[in-house]
N, C-alpha and C positions, 0 to 999 in steps of 0.2 A: 556556265554557258560558253566561255571562251574555249574550253576544251572541246566542246561539241562543235563549235564553229570551225576549229582547226581540222577536224576529221571530215568536213564536207569537201566535195569536189570544187566548190567555189566559196568564197567568203569576201567580206568587206575589205576595203583597203586598210593596210596596216600603217598606223601613224607612229613615227619614231621621234622621240623628244629627248632633249638633253638638259639636265640640270648642272650648271657649272657653279660649284660652291667654292668661293675663295676664302671662306672663313678659316680654314686650317692655316692659311698664311697671313691673313689680315687680322684675325682675332675678332672680327665683327660678324655676328651671326646673321646679319641682314645682307651680307655680300653674297647673295645667291642670284644667279641670272638664268633665265629660261629661254631656250632657243629650239627651233625646229626648222626643218627644210621645207615645210609644207604649209599651205593655207587651206581653209575650208572652201567648199564649192562656191560660196558667195564672196570669196576673197577677204573674209574676216579672219582674225587671229584665232588660233586654236587655244582652248582652255581645258585643263586637265587637273583634277583634284584641287580646283580653286585657283590654280596658277595659270597666268596667261603667258603663252609661249610666243616670243617674237620670231618672225620669219627671217631666217638668215641662211645663206648657202653654207651648209655644214654637212660633212660626211665623215663616217667612221667605219672602220673595217677591222677584221682580225679577231672577232669574238669567238671563233669556232673552238669547240672542245676537241680534245684529242685523247688518245689512250696511251700516250707515251709518258705522261706525267709532266710534260712541259706546260708551264703557266702561260696563258694567252697574254700577248702584249699588243693590244689594239693601237691603231693610230687615229687621231682626230684632226681633221683639216677644216678650217673655217675661212670664209672670205674676209679679206682685209683691205678691200679696195679703198675705203675711206679712212684707213688707219684706225679702225675701231679698237683693235687690240694692241697696237704698237705701244701707245702710251702706258697701257696697263701692264704689259709684260716688261717694259723697261723699269717700271716702278717696283715690280714684285718678282724679280729674278726669273723671268720667263714663265711665271705661274707654276713653277715646280712645287708639287705638293698639293695643288688644288684638286678637289674631289669632283670627279665626273660621273654622273649617274645617267645611264641610258634607259629610257622607259619606252615601252611599246604596247600598243593596244589597237583594237579595231576602231575605225572612225565612228561607227555607230554608238560606241560607248563613251565618247567624249562628252564633257560637260555641255549641257544645252541641247543635246540630241534627244529624240523621243525615248531611246533605250539607254540613256546615260546611266553608267554604273561604274564607279571608281574602283570597284573590286575586281573588275574584269581586266586583268593586266598580265602580260607575259612576265616571266621572271626578270627581275631588275638586275642590270649589270652595273657594278660599282668599281671604278678604277681611279687611279690618281695619276696626275701628270708627272712623268718621270724626267722628261727632257724635251726641249724644243729641237726638232730635227731640221726644220726649214722655215725660212721667213722670206717672202718676196713682196713685191708691191701688190700682189693679188691675193695671196693666201699665206696662212701660217699653219704648220703641221707640228703636232706633238706626238710623242710616243707615250703610251699609257702603261701603267704597271699595276698589278694587283697589290693590295696592301701587304701581302706575304712576299712580294717580289721587290719591295722597295729597298734601296741601298741602306745598309746599316741596321736592318731589322734583326732583332735577336729573338730566337725561339727557345723554349716555349714561352709564349706570353699568356696563354690561357690553357688550362688543363681541360681535355676533352674526355667526357665519360659517355659510356654507352647508354642510349635511351633515356637520358636525363638532361634537360636544358639548363645551362648555367647562366643564361641571360637574366638580368634583373627584370622582374615583371613590370610591364608598362614603361620600360626604359626605351631609349631610342633604338637600341638593338632589337628589343622585342617588338616594338612597333604597334602594340595593341592599345587603342585609345577608346574602345567601345564601352558599352554599358557594363557596370559591375554586377553581373548576374550569375556567375558561376562560382561554386565553392571548390575546395581543394580536391574533391572527388569528381570534378568535372560534371557536376549535376547543377541544374538550374535552381537557384535559391527560391524558396517558396515565399509567398506573401504573408505567411503567418507571423504575427507579431511585428510586422514592419510598419514604418511610418507611412503616412499618406504619400509623401514624395517618393519613397522607395517603392511602394506598390505601383505608382504611376510608371516608374522606370521598368520594373519587372514585367508588368502587363504591356507596356509600350514595346519592349524588346520582343515579347512573344508575338504581338500583333505585327510588328515589322517583319519578322521572319515569315509569318503566314502570308502577308501581302507580297513579299518577295517571291515566294513559291507560286502564288496565284499569278503574278506577272510573268514568271518564267513559263508556266503552263499556258497562259494566254498567248505568249509569244510563239510557243511551239505550235499551237492550234492555228494561229494566224499564218505562220510559214507554210503549214500543210495546206491551208485554204488557198494561199497564193499559188502554190504549185498546181493544185487542182484547177484553179481558175485559168492559169496560163495554158494548161493542156486542153481544157474544155473550150477555150475561146480561140484555139488555133484555127487556121483556115481549113485544115483538113483533119477530120476525126473519123474514126471507123464507125459508120452508122449501122451496117448490117452485113452479114455474110450468108451466101446461099450455095447450095450444092444439090445437084440432081443427076444420078447416074445415067438417066435416059436423055440427058440434054434438054429436058423440057423447061428447066429453069435456068441454070447457069453452070457451065463446065468449060474450063479452058484446058487445053492439052499442052504438052511440051512445045516450046518455041512458037506458040501461037500468039497473035497480036490482037485477036478479037475473042469475044465470049458471048454467049446467049443470055440475055437478061430481059425478062418480061416479053418473051416472044420475038425480040429483035436483037441483032448483033450490035455490040458496043465495042469501042476501041479500048484496049487496056492501056491505062496511063495513070493520071493523078486521081481521077474520079473512080474508075473501075480498075481493080488490081487483082492480080493472081494471089490467092491466099494459100492456106496450108494444103498439103497433099492429102487426098482422100482415097484414091484407088490407083493401083498399079496393075496393068494388064500385060501378060507375058506373050500373048499371041502376036506373031509378026504382022498379021493383017489388021490389027487394031492399034489405036493410039496407045502409047506406052503408059502414060500417067494422066490422071485427071485431078483437078484442084478445085477448091472452093473459089468463088468470086466474091470480092469485098467491094462494097460501095462506100466511098469516102466523101465527106463534104463538111460544110459548116453546120455545127449542131447548135442552133440558136437557143433552143430550150435548155440544153445542158449548160451553155455559156451563161444564160440568164440566171439559172439556179446557182451556178458556181460564183458568179459575181455578187449575187445577194448574200451567199454564205461568206464571201470574203469581206463584204461590208460589215456584216455582223461580227466577224472575227476582229476586224479593225476597231470597231466600237468597243468590243470586250477588252481588247488590249489597251485601248486608251483609258478605259475605266480602271483596269487593273494597275496601269502605270500611275494614274492619278491617285489611286488608293495607296500605292506603295510610297509615292512622294509625300502624301499627307501623313502616313504613319512614320516616315523618316523624320519629318519636321516635328511631329508630336514627340518622338523619342528624343530628339535633340533638345527640345524644350524641357522635357522631363529631366534629362541629365543636367541641364543648366540650373534647374530649380532644386536639385538634390544637394542638401547642405554638405559641406566638406567633412563634417564630423558625423554624418549619418552612419549608423552601424552597418548599413549595407556595404559601404566601402571597405570596411575591415573584414566583412564576411567574404568578399571577392578575393579569392586566393587561387593562384595558378598551381596546378598539381605538378608542373615541370615535366610532364610526359608528352609524348607525341599527340596523344588524344587530347590533352589539355590545349595544345596549340590549335589542333583541328577544330575544337569546339569554338575557339575564339576567331578563327578565320575559316568559316564553313564554306565560303563561296569562292575560294581561291586556294592555290597551293600555299603551303607555309612560306611566308615571305623571305625567309633566309635559307640559303642552300646548305646542304650537308648537316641537317639536324644532328646533334644539338648545338648549333651555333659555331661551326668551324670556319665560316666564311669571312669572319673578321678576326683580327688578332691584336687589336689595340684595346 
């Protein structure tokens, strides 16, 4: 859906979030902090993928791609009015080596929103703090570097092969933590001979996919209904158009400001308008061109029908969203109940092909760039 949103002439606000991971320098996996420059409309904190992002003046730039082969070196600037980072950077060598992850999505997909969907996310940018470039009483600025651009990096660290992924399946690099339902040939595992817990997982996965597609379809119908309702309930809608070559009904000529309508002359403006050309006369003694006359106004019946249709579409979307949420919870519970030694887990094997990854990430781009896994080198 995110790809479709991007192609529209308008879309929801883009929310930018930063994960600051200090574990590479502290050794503590829990040293991850979440910041964003934004708040929700009700002034509450933003939540994404279960993580709560604290509001902090923070800005980053320089992620642009280029065709020269030069690796981007973004900058990250954060507010330091209360000395929030001073003590930390003094203790940990200016945070050099800390991992910075920039995440972006549309506001409507955030946790807690009616259309919440953690899979709808722009490609993630991952960089590391290379050096501190400025520290004042107000801000601190760091220069970031790609893992391939860090000082002292030796290549090759990982052999890259064509059309074959070398990431370890379900590792942090792979990132897949979903249901174990695909075999090595990228086919859904059948329920034949499976345990009751495994059958619940397989069926739960299929139902969750179905409910997701239903929610997506309902969302598209609702968006179309909203567009129709907005147009139908506008103050002026085209109600009818008339034309009569003998001026008995309605004809306006070039540069005229009035027209004949129901036997009376009306002023051309918002209600009565010149429509499409119907006749052109070449005789000098006659008017050059004649047009249809359109009558515009508020279409109460059309607005009422469109409003009713929108209400029905809203209800259908709410039902589809609730069904999808329920199926997601059911699948999560089924996974939790699946024993660690259930044969289904060993049958779940990644084929290491692009198709294998696409099967496991069907609603988003493959989460690592330059398949098969060239975006990390450690």
